[in-house]
C-alpha positions in Angstrom: 0.0 0.0 0.0 1.3 3.5 -0.9 2.1 5.8 2.0 -0.1 8.4 0.3 -3.2 6.2 0.8 -3.2 6.9 4.5 -3.8 10.6 3.9 -7.3 12.0 3.3 -9.1 15.1 2.0 -6.0 16.8 0.4 -5.8 15.5 -3.2 -4.2 18.7 -4.6 -1.5 18.9 -1.9 -0.7 15.2 -2.2 -0.3 15.5 -6.0 2.2 18.3 -5.5 4.4 16.3 -3.1 4.0 13.1 -5.0 5.3 14.8 -8.2 8.2 16.3 -6.3 9.1 12.9 -4.8 8.8 11.3 -8.2 11.1 13.9 -9.7 13.7 13.0 -7.0 13.7 9.3 -7.8 13.5 9.6 -11.6 16.3 11.9 -12.8 14.8 12.3 -16.2 11.2 12.8 -15.0 9.3 15.9 -16.3 8.4 16.7 -12.6 12.1 17.0 -11.6 11.9 20.8 -11.5 9.1 20.6 -9.0 11.4 19.8 -6.1 12.8 22.5 -3.9 14.9 22.6 -0.7 12.3 24.2 1.6 8.6 23.7 2.0 5.9 25.2 4.2 2.7 23.3 4.8 -0.2 25.4 6.1 -3.7 24.6 7.0 -6.3 24.7 9.8 -5.8 22.5 12.9 -6.6 18.9 12.2 -6.1 19.2 8.4 -3.2 16.7 8.5 -0.2 19.1 8.2 2.3 16.9 10.1 1.0 13.7 8.6 1.6 15.0 5.1 5.1 16.3 6.1 6.1 12.8 7.4 4.6 11.1 4.3 6.7 13.4 2.1 9.8 12.7 4.2 9.3 9.0 3.8 8.9 9.4 0.1 12.2 11.3 -0.1 14.0 8.9 2.1 12.8 5.7 0.4 15.5 4.6 -2.0 14.1 4.8 -5.6 10.4 4.5 -4.5 8.3 7.7 -4.3 5.4 5.5 -2.9 7.5 4.7 0.2 9.1 1.3 1.2 7.9 -0.4 4.3 11.2 -0.2 6.2 11.7 3.5 5.7 8.0 4.2 6.6 8.5 2.4 9.9 11.6 4.4 10.7 9.9 7.7 9.8 6.9 6.8 12.0 9.2 6.0 14.9 11.3 9.1 14.2 14.4 6.9 14.1 15.6 7.3 10.5 19.2 8.5 10.5 18.5 11.1 7.8 15.4 12.5 9.5 15.6 15.5 11.9 12.4 16.5 13.8 11.6 19.4 16.0 8.3 19.0 17.8 7.4 20.8 21.0 4.5 20.6 23.4 5.6 23.8 25.1 4.3 27.3 24.4 7.2 28.3 22.2 10.1 26.7 20.4 13.4 27.7 22.0 16.3 29.2 20.1 18.6 26.4 21.3 16.4 23.7 19.8 16.5 25.4 16.4 20.2 25.9 16.6 20.7 22.2 17.3 18.5 21.3 14.4 20.3 23.7 12.0 23.6 22.2 13.1 22.3 18.7 12.3 21.0 19.8 8.9 24.6 20.5 7.8 25.5 16.8 7.8 25.4 14.8 4.6 22.8 12.1 4.2 24.0 8.7 5.6 21.8 6.2 3.8 19.4 8.2 1.6 19.6 10.8 -1.1 18.4 13.6 1.2 18.5 14.7 4.8 15.0 15.9 5.8 14.4 18.3 8.6 10.8 18.8 9.9 9.6 21.6 12.2 6.1 21.0 13.5 4.2 24.1 14.7 6.8 26.5 13.2 4.4 29.3 14.3 5.7 28.9 17.8 9.1 30.3 16.9 9.8 33.9 18.0 11.3 36.3 15.5 14.8 35.9 17.0 14.5 32.1 16.7 13.1 32.4 13.2 16.2 34.4 12.1 18.4 31.4 13.2 16.4 29.2 10.9 16.5 31.8 8.1 20.3 31.5 7.8 19.9 27.8 7.1 17.2 28.4 4.5 19.3 31.0 2.7 22.4 28.8 2.4 21.2 25.2 2.6 23.4 22.2 1.9 22.7 20.6 -1.5 21.0 17.5 -0.1 19.0 18.9 2.8 15.2 19.5 2.6 13.3 21.6 5.2 9.6 21.0 5.8 7.8 23.5 8.1 4.3 23.2 9.3 2.1 26.1 10.5 -1.6 27.2 10.5 -1.0 30.0 8.0 1.8 31.8 6.1 1.2 34.9 8.2 2.4 33.0 11.3 6.0 33.1 10.0 8.2 36.2 9.4 8.2 37.5 5.8 11.9 36.6 5.2 11.2 33.0 6.0 8.0 32.9 3.9 10.0 34.2 0.9 12.4 31.3 1.0 9.9 28.4 1.1 7.4 26.9 -1.3 4.0 27.0 0.3 1.4 24.3 0.0 -2.0 25.1 1.5 -4.3 22.4 3.0 -8.1 22.7 3.3 -10.6 21.5 5.8 -11.2 17.8 4.9 -14.8 16.8 4.0 -16.7 15.0 6.8 -17.1 11.9 4.7 -13.3 11.7 4.1 -12.5 12.1 7.8 -15.2 9.5 8.8 -13.9 7.1 6.2 -10.4 7.4 7.5 -11.4 7.0 11.1 -13.6 3.9 10.3 -10.9 2.3 8.2 -7.8 3.1 10.3 -9.3 2.8 13.8 -11.8 0.0 13.1 -14.8 1.9 14.5 -18.4 1.7 13.4 -19.0 4.0 10.4 -22.0 5.8 12.1 -19.8 6.5 15.1 -17.0 7.7 12.9 -19.3 10.1 11.0 -20.6 11.5 14.3 -17.1 12.0 15.6 -16.0 13.7 12.4 -19.0 16.0 12.5 -18.6 16.9 16.2 -14.8 17.4 15.6 -15.6 19.7 12.7 -13.3 17.6 10.4 -10.4 17.9 12.8 -8.8 14.5 12.2 -7.0 14.2 15.5 -10.0 15.2 17.6 -12.3 12.9 15.5 -10.0 10.0 16.3 -10.2 10.9 20.0 -14.0 11.3 20.1 -14.4 8.0 18.3 -12.0 6.0 20.5 -12.0 7.7 23.9 -15.2 7.8 25.9 -13.8 10.3 28.4 -13.4 12.8 25.6 -17.1 12.3 24.6 -18.2 12.8 28.2 -16.1 16.0 28.5 -17.6 17.4 25.4 -21.2 16.6 26.5 -20.6 18.2 29.9 -19.2 21.3 28.2 -22.3 21.8 26.1 -24.7 21.1 29.0 -22.9 23.6 31.2 -23.3 26.3 28.6 -26.9 25.6 27.9 -27.7 25.8 31.7 -26.5 29.4 32.2 -29.4 31.7 33.3 -27.7 34.1 35.7 -24.3 35.6 36.4 -23.8 33.1 39.2 -24.5 30.3 36.8 -21.9 31.7 34.5 -19.3 31.8 37.3 -20.1 28.3 38.3 -19.9 27.0 34.7 -16.6 28.8 34.2 -15.2 26.9 37.2 -16.5 23.6 36.0 -15.0 24.1 32.5 -11.7 25.1 33.9 -11.7 22.0 36.1 -12.5 19.8 33.1 -9.6 21.4 31.1 -7.2 21.0 34.0 -8.2 17.3 34.6 -7.8 16.7 30.8 -4.4 18.3 30.8 -3.3 16.3 33.9 -4.4 13.0 32.3 -2.3 13.8 29.3 0.8 14.9 31.1 1.1 13.2 34.5 1.8 9.7 33.3 4.4 11.0 30.8 6.0 13.2 33.3 6.5 10.3 35.7 8.0 8.1 33.0 10.4 10.8 31.9 11.5 11.4 35.5 12.1 7.7 36.1 14.0 7.4 32.8 16.1 10.4 33.7 17.0 8.9 37.1 17.9 5.6 35.6 20.1 7.2 33.0 21.9 9.1 35.9 22.3 5.9 37.9 20.0 6.9 40.7 17.8 4.3 42.4 14.1 5.0 42.8 13.7 7.1 46.0 17.4 7.6 46.3 19.1 10.9 47.1 20.0 13.1 44.1 23.6 14.4 44.2 23.8 18.2 44.1 25.8 18.0 40.8 22.9 16.3 39.1 20.1 18.4 40.4 20.4 21.0 37.6 19.6 18.3 35.0 16.5 17.2 36.8 15.5 20.9 37.4 15.7 21.5 33.6 13.4 18.5 33.0 10.9 19.8 35.5 10.9 23.2 33.9 10.2 21.6 30.5 7.4 19.6 32.0 5.8 22.7 33.5 5.9 24.4 30.1 4.3 21.4 28.6 1.6 21.4 31.2 0.9 25.1 30.5 0.6 24.3 26.8 -1.6 21.3 27.5 -4.0 23.4 29.6 -4.2 26.0 26.9 -5.0 23.4 24.3 -7.7 21.9 26.6 -9.3 25.3 27.0 -9.2 26.0 23.3 -10.9 22.6 22.6 -13.7 23.6 25.0 -14.1 27.0 23.2 -14.2 25.3 19.8 -17.0 23.1 21.1 -18.8 26.1 22.4 -18.4 27.9 19.0 -20.1 24.9 17.4 -22.9 25.0 19.9 -23.7 28.7 19.3 -23.2 28.4 15.6 -25.9 25.7 15.6 -28.2 28.0 17.7 -27.7 30.9 15.3 -28.4 28.8 12.2 -31.7 27.7 13.8 -32.6 31.3 14.7 -32.0 32.3 11.1 -34.0 29.5 9.7 -31.1 27.8 7.9 -31.4 24.3 6.7 -27.8 23.5 7.2 -27.3 20.3 9.3 -26.3 21.1 12.9 -22.9 20.0 14.2 -24.5 18.9 17.5 -27.3 16.9 15.9 -27.8 14.6 18.9 -29.1 17.5 21.1 -31.3 19.1 18.5 -34.2 19.6 20.9 -32.0 21.5 23.4 -30.7 23.6 20.5 -34.2 24.6 19.5 -35.0 25.5 23.1 -31.9 27.7 23.3 -32.6 29.3 20.0 -36.1 30.4 21.2 -34.6 31.8 24.4 -32.5 34.5 22.7 -32.2 36.7 19.6 -29.7 36.2 16.8 -27.9 39.4 18.0 -27.4 37.9 21.5 -26.0 34.7 19.9 -23.6 36.7 17.7 -22.4 38.5 20.8 -21.7 35.2 22.5 -19.8 34.0 19.5 -17.7 37.1 19.5 -17.1 36.7 23.3 -15.8 33.2 22.7 -13.4 34.4 19.9 -12.2 37.1 22.3 -11.6 34.6 25.0 -9.5 32.4 22.7 -7.3 35.4 22.0 -7.0 36.3 25.7 -5.9 32.7 26.6 -3.2 32.9 23.9 -2.1 36.2 25.5 -1.7 34.5 28.9 -4.7 36.1 30.6 -5.9 34.3 33.7 -8.1 31.4 32.5 -10.8 31.7 35.2 -11.4 35.4 34.6 -11.4 34.8 30.8 -14.0 32.0 31.1 -16.2 34.0 33.4 -16.2 37.1 31.1 -17.0 34.8 28.2 -19.8 32.9 29.8 -21.6 36.0 31.2 -22.5 36.8 27.6 -24.2 33.4 27.4 -27.0 34.2 29.9 -30.4 33.4 28.5 -33.9 33.8 29.8 -35.9 30.7 30.6 -38.3 29.9 27.8 -42.0 30.1 28.6 
């Protein structure tokens, strides 16, 4: 099976990368001029940016086979291929030292393949100073090094970096494409896969989670019910606390187990028995690990809050469409009766104000405003009278 078969909803982008990989493996191919040393893959969250980047990397690293050979695909999936460099962070920003290390690694010649491929996920998390370090590598790249950057949009990178990459834009995948991928890859019922794809709004990663993780479904349902139950300011404050608690629990579930494993692994590598005393000379290394884990926890909490707000946007989008008499299918089809009740309890203008408040809250969370205050200010706009 071709490695491109595991991607979905992006036929135009796949065709571009497939042609470039074919040009690499066939020196006399007419597509040979489609290859370049630096690429930028942009698209909305969940569109498959990183999946496409790794598929292209596997195609470039597979000897003489643009469809990807099995051994190379396994190495790329495990991030263990000797000619693959990856920079992926779960922290708020990518540090300048991380980029410097990747740039240094990019200067080496390929060891087993025709190219050395360097991938930066979430390149939008680089500050301007960090981006300038990468810029030097893009301006004077080694002849056999290929850079692949991933970001939500071109505007998230500084202009000088944008001018030195070939940009490929992804679109929001169709619901049917996402549902088909989830059903085929994860082995779930097609009806469940379609519901997950709809509620995730075609976000592939979130659709996978909703289809395979019951806790994620419960969290989403509790989020919608909390918002629909707001009648007074005190209701809004209580709901804000509940949503923050849910996001915090979700973030802890994601990070706690990994943090514990990382600490145990670090202690083993330093030759320290579990529960043993840490020598003063080694405490700085563990302190650095703890600081990284704190940054990751902050990022995880922000991501959890953003997921909650995206779910709320879908809720009030459905309510607004009902108020306007639209025949577009609701995202939250399973609670259609509650949606109709909420639509009758407010005006379209009030619903639009709530949608704007949610968008403002997302910007405030990104700006490091206190989550509790942000959620309270957002949900106060969601007060509705009780329908008679």
